[in-house]
N, C-alpha and C positions, 0 to 999 in steps of 0.2 A: 248309221254309228259314226258320230262326229271325231274327228282326231284333228290334235295338235302334235304336229311331227318336232321333235329335237332332233337338230342334227350334229352328232359330233365329229367333226373332220379335223382329219389329220391332214395337213397338207404336205408334210414332209413325206409321206407315207411312200413307198415305190420312188422314192428320188426325186419329189414335185410331181407323181401321178395323183397323190391324194388331190392339189391345189388345182388339176385338169378335168379331175374328175367331178369337183364342185361346183366349177364354172360350168360343168355342161348339166347339172342335175338343179340347179337353184334357178335358173330361168324357167325351167320346168314348172316347179312349184308356183313361181310367179303370175305365168300364165294362167295355170289351170287355178289362180285364187286359192289356194291353200296355206292353212294356217302354219307355219312354224317359227322355229327359233334356231338360228345357227350357233353353236360352239365351237372355236377354234382352238384346237391344243396347239400350244406355242412353244412348247419344250419338252425333253425327255421326262415322262412321267407325270404330266399336263392331263394327257387321257384319263388316268384314274382316279385324277383330284376331280376334274370335270364330271367323270361318273360316280363318285361319292355324293360329291354336292347334290346332283340329280336325283340319286335314289332317296337323299334324305329330304328333299324338299318339293320334289316336283313329282317325280314317275308313281306309278300304281301298280300292283301286283295285278295278274290277269284272272277275274273271276266270270266265266262266259255268263252266267246268269246276269249278275249284278250290272255286268257291261253293257248287255244285251238290253235291260229296262232301263237304264240309265239314259237321260236327254242332255246330259252333259258332254264336255270333251277328255277323250281320253288320250293321256299323253303316252304317246309312242316314241321310244328313242330309235334312231336311225345312226349305226355306225358306217361312216365314210372313213375307210383305211386300210391297212392293210391286216393280215395275220397277227401281227403281234399288237396293233390297236386292239382290235375284238378281243385278243386274250386278256389284254389288260384291263378290259371295261369289263367283263364277265368274272376274273379273278377277283375284281373290287366289290361288286356284287356278293361273289361266294364269301369271300373275308367279312360283309357286313350282314350275312346270313339272310339276305334275300333275293327275291327273285323277278325280275323283268321279262318280257317279250321282248323282242332286240330283232329289230331289222338289219341288213347288213350289204352295204356296197361295197364290193371290192375295189381296192385302187392301191394294192401293195404290188410287189415285183413277182414273187412265187403266186399268191393266192390259191394254196391248194386247196382252203377249206371249200370258198367259192367252188372248184372242181368236184370236191367229195360230196357236197349236199345238193349239185346241180344250178347253183344261182351264176346266172349270165355274167360274164366279166365286161359287158358292153353296159355302163353306167346307165344310159336311159332305158335299157329293157329292165334293167336290175331296179330302177326306181319305180318302173311301172308296174313290175310283179307285185310290190309294197303295194304299192296305191291302189291294186286289183283286190288286195288279200283284206278276209274281212275276221280271220281267226289265226292265231298261231298255231303253229307244227311242232310237236314234241321231238327232240333229237336227241342224243346220248354224246356226250361228253365223255372224258376220261379224269376220273379224281384222282388225284397219287399223293401218297405220304412217303416222304424220303426220310428213313431216320438216323442217317448218317450227319444230315447238315440239317435235321429238324425242322424241315420245311413241307408244307402241305399246298396244293391249290389244283387248277384245272390243265388240262389239255385238251385243246380243240382239235389236232391233227393227230400228233404221236410224239411220244417221249424215247427219244433214242440214249442210246450208251455205245460209242466205240466208233466205227467208221461214219455214219451219216453224222454224228457229232462232230468228230474232227471235221469233217465237210464244213458242218455249219459253222466251225469255229474260224475253219480258212476263209469263209466266203463273206462272213460278217465282218472281217477284220482285212479285206481286201478294196483296193481304191477300184477293181477292177467291174465289181457289183455297181458302184455309181455312174459309173462311166458306162456300161452298158442298159442300166435301167434308160438312160435318157433316150434309148433308139428303142424302150420296150422289151430288149433281150436279155431282161436281167436273170432269167431263166439258166444262160450260159453262163454266167457266173461260178453257179452250183457246177457246171458240168467240168469247166476248169479246176476248181478246188476238188474235185472228185479225181481227177487225173492227177493231181499232186499227190493228194494224202494215201491213192491207195498204193504206193511205193513204200510209204512210212510206217501204214497202221499195222502192228504187230495183234497178234492173236493175245487172248486174254481170259483168263477162267470165270465161270459164272455157275453160280449154283440158281434153278430156276424151279420155282412150286408153280405146278399148271394146275390152278383147280383141285389142289391135293395131291398132284402127284409131281414127285423130283424128279428132274432133267438135270445130268450134269454137261457143259460142255468144255472142255480143258483147253481150246482156241477159238473163242468165241472173237468174229470180226466184226459182223454187223450185228446189233440188237434193237429193234424197235417194236416197239409198243404202239399199235392205231387202232382208230375205229373208223375210219374212210380208206379209199384204197391210195389215196398221193401223199407224196413227201418230196421235196427237194425240187419245188417250181415245176411238178406235172408230171415227175416219175411216177407210175402205177405200180408200188411195192407189193400192194395184195389187193388183185383184181375182184375179189369176191367180197371184198370187207364193206359192210353196210350199215351207214352211222343210224340207221332208222331200229336198229336191233341193238339190245344191253349185251353185246357182248364185247370181247377186246380180242382182235386178231395180232398175234405175236410173232416174228420173224426174227430168226436166227440163221446168219451165214459161217459157217468157222472159217479160218484161215486156210487158204489152199494155194499152190503154186499159181502164180503171175498167168499161166496160159489159160487156165481152167476159171479164174476169176474173170479175167476178158471175156470168156464164152459166157459166162452165167450174166456179167453184165449187157450182152449182146442179147439173152435171151428175156432178160429183164424190159428192155428197149421194145421187144415183140411181145410184151405179157405173156412170155411162154416159162418164165421162172418157175412157177409151181410145180413144172414135171421136173426140175434137177433134185437130184439126191442130194446136193451141197445146200439146197435151200429147204429149210425145215421151217413150219407153218403149223401153229397153233392157234384154235378158236375158243376161247372162255371167259366166263365170267369173274374171275377172280385170279391175280397175277401177281406174284412176288419176284424179284431178281436181285441177287446179291452178288457183288462184284468187288473182291477186296484189295485188287490192284487198282490204283485209279486212273478214271479214265475220263476225256471228254463226256457231258452227257448235254443235251438238247430238248428243250419243249417248245413245241411250236415255232422253231427257227431260231429262238433265243437260246444261244448257247452258255453253258454251264464250266467254269473251270474246273479241272482236272481235281476227282475224288473218289474216293470209296462209295459205294451205292449200297443200301439196303433199301429196296422200292416196292411198294406195295401200290397196285393200280385196279380200280373198280370202275363203275358205271356210273353217271350221274346226270339227271334228264335235264335238259337246258327247253325253254320256250324258243323258237326262232319264228319271225313273222316273215313268212314265205309260202310260198305256194304249195299244193299239197307233194309230198318229196317222191320223186319214181328216182331211181338209182338205175342209172342207162349207161350205154358207153357216151364218152364225152365229146360233145360236136367240137369240132377244131374252131368251127367259126362265131363257138358262143362266148 
């Protein structure tokens, strides 16, 4: 099968890591004499515009039988950037009601999606995996509808309300993130923000409908829906989450005293939080979260201003151009 690779490159991702990543992979494509076009994102929102233009003029939906029998070139999109870049691209396709297989080479600061799906964060390894793949794999992403703000879309990693969203807000508005990214220490900025927000975030009431079962929490502290283990730049919030399954993992931690929060956080770092009575975990196919007291929200690390929420989540399938997905413990050297 012949491919023409369309690389959507966000050089600004990871405070410049996108540019470094592109400089590593483009010479490989040249050396292999592969057919490709590089599309560079030059400003905020440009990712979506490039994706829209490619969707209208160039890309093809994957139909295995037709593609296999075709003697032509299949146009394959490869996103080079952070989770936010991929988020913008797939949401653009979602709004256009089209579906294309997408390859991904992570170049952000957190790279939680790559961790959750098992994509190497080494650019050369990630590229080689794409080049050696002959067909896409089906994964599950979160489809959300938020009634208060009248918005809907896709979340590739997680949708959070409360603590994690407040941390994301603090991190995204911190100068420390840019400085740390220069030394590949972007995840530390999330940790610094966590320590700050930990003392200021208050409990808030939520009503949750978990597959038809209603549960009230009077003092929710952290409230996160995810479909793979990681958030916050490598923190394994739900070690058992599996992106290949059509399920949503939902976590609630209620506000407890500071010593218990610190203890729970230590358990979190050891991936033992599931054993704590303060850590409420549910697995479901449909989820609704209602919060009348305004809180920060976050989707895939993009922070939302304080608001009330009436949030409904379900699964939606997406084709990812990658090797066969095997969920396993993260390799620190990958």
